[in-house]
N, C-alpha and C positions, 0 to 999 in steps of 0.2 A: 228737339233740343238735345244738347250733348248730355251724357250721363254726369251726375255730380262727382266732383273730385273726392278722393278719400277723406280730405279734411272737412268736406261739407256733408259727408254721410252721417246720418244720425246714429248714435251709439246706444240708444235706449233699448234696442232689441238684443244687443250683445251683452252677455254676462262677462264681467271682467274675470280673467284667469288669474288666480293668485300666484304671486311670485314665489319661486322656489328658493329658499334660503338654506343655509347650513342648519339652522335651528329647526326647519320644517322637515328635514330628512329623518328617517327612522333611526333609532339608536344603533341598530346593527350596522348601518352605513357609517355612523359616527365612529364606531370602533374600527371598522375597516380603514377609514380615512386616517384616523390617528395612528394606526399601525404602520402607515407608509411615510410618516413625517420624520425628518431628522430631529435630533434632540432639541435644538433651539426652537424650532417651530412647534414641536409637541409641548415644550414648556410654555410657550406663549399661549397656545390653545388651552392648556391646563389652567392658566391663570385668568382666563376670560370670565368664568363664573363657577359657581359651586358644582353644577352638573358636570362640566368638563373636568373639573378638579377631581371628581370621583371616577370619571370614565377613562381619562388619558393616563397611560402608563409611561413614566419617565424613569424607569428603573435602571439598574446597572447595565443590562444588555444594551439599551439604547445609548447610554453614555459612552460605553466602550465602542460601539459601532461608529458613533460620531468622532471619537478620538482616532480610531483606525482610519476613517475616511480622510480626516485632516492630515494624518501622517502620510497616507497614500498620495495626497495632492501636494506634499512637501510644504504644508502650512504650519504655522506655529502651534505647538501643542502644550497644554498645561501639564504640570506634573513631571517634567523631565527630571527634576531633582527628587522625585518620590513624594511630592507634596500634594498629590491629587486625591481628594477624599470622595469616593463614589457613593458613600452611604446615603446621603439625602441630597435633594436639589439645593437646599440652602448651603450645605457644606461644600458641595461640588462647585457652586457658582461663586464662591469666595475667591478673591485674588484674580488671577489672570483669566479665568473663564468668563467672568463678567466683561472684561475688556475685549476678549475675543468675540463675544456675542454682540457687543456694541459695534465693533469693527465690521462684523458680518452684516448687521442691519444697515450700516452706512455704505456698504459695498466697497469698503477699503480693500478687502482681500481680492476683489475682482481686478483692481488696478495693480495690486502687488504681484500678481502672477499672470503676465501677458500671455495670451494664447489659450488660456483655460476658459475664457468666456465668463458668463455670469455664474458664479458659484451658488447663487440662491435660486435663480429661476431655471438653471440648467440650459441656458441658451448660448449660442455661439458668441454673441456680443452682449455686453452689459449695457442696458439702456441708461442706467444710472451713472455710468462712468463719466459721461460728458458733464452731467450736473456736478459730479464730484470735482472734476477739473475746474469748473467755474467757481465752485465754493472755495477751493484752495487758492485760486488766483485772487478772488475777492478778499480772502483772509490775509493773503500776503500783502495786498495793497493797503489794507487797513492796518496791518501790523507795521509795515514800513512807514506809513504816514504817522502812526502813533510814535514810533521810534524817532522819526525825523522831527516831530514836534518836541520830543524830549531833548534832542540835541539842540534845537533852536533855543529852547528855554534855558538849557545849560550854558549856552554861549551868551545869551542875554544876561543871565545871572552872573556870569564870570566877568562881563564887561562892567556891570554896576559895582 
């Protein structure tokens, strides 16, 4: 008879191997990983739980490094008028920084600078860009249909 296929092989003899997750890594690796994150990613990790809140450093050096990198890529930078407060994350993320980080999460900046690729994943092309284009087209259709509906209602109301 032919040997059993892998799906038919009994698994009672095998011990399941535990999955390696970020939380299962030793603290030394957590520190090393967090030191290689840009400011927005480090801030996100810092806000996941109390452990990472105490472990991840989002100090002035990391903020400045992020701003310098944005300037190098010719991206919008907060504080051009001197209004950038580096003292704490709360003060730093007021105003335009919050908007810039949202645009980053949505890959808007990948679209705004053709040729740079994905600014988040560091790849030659942004996999999210197509999805972004679809979202914009869908938004435009919805917006146009809502505006068109408003014009129709205005015409109808004007006739009455």
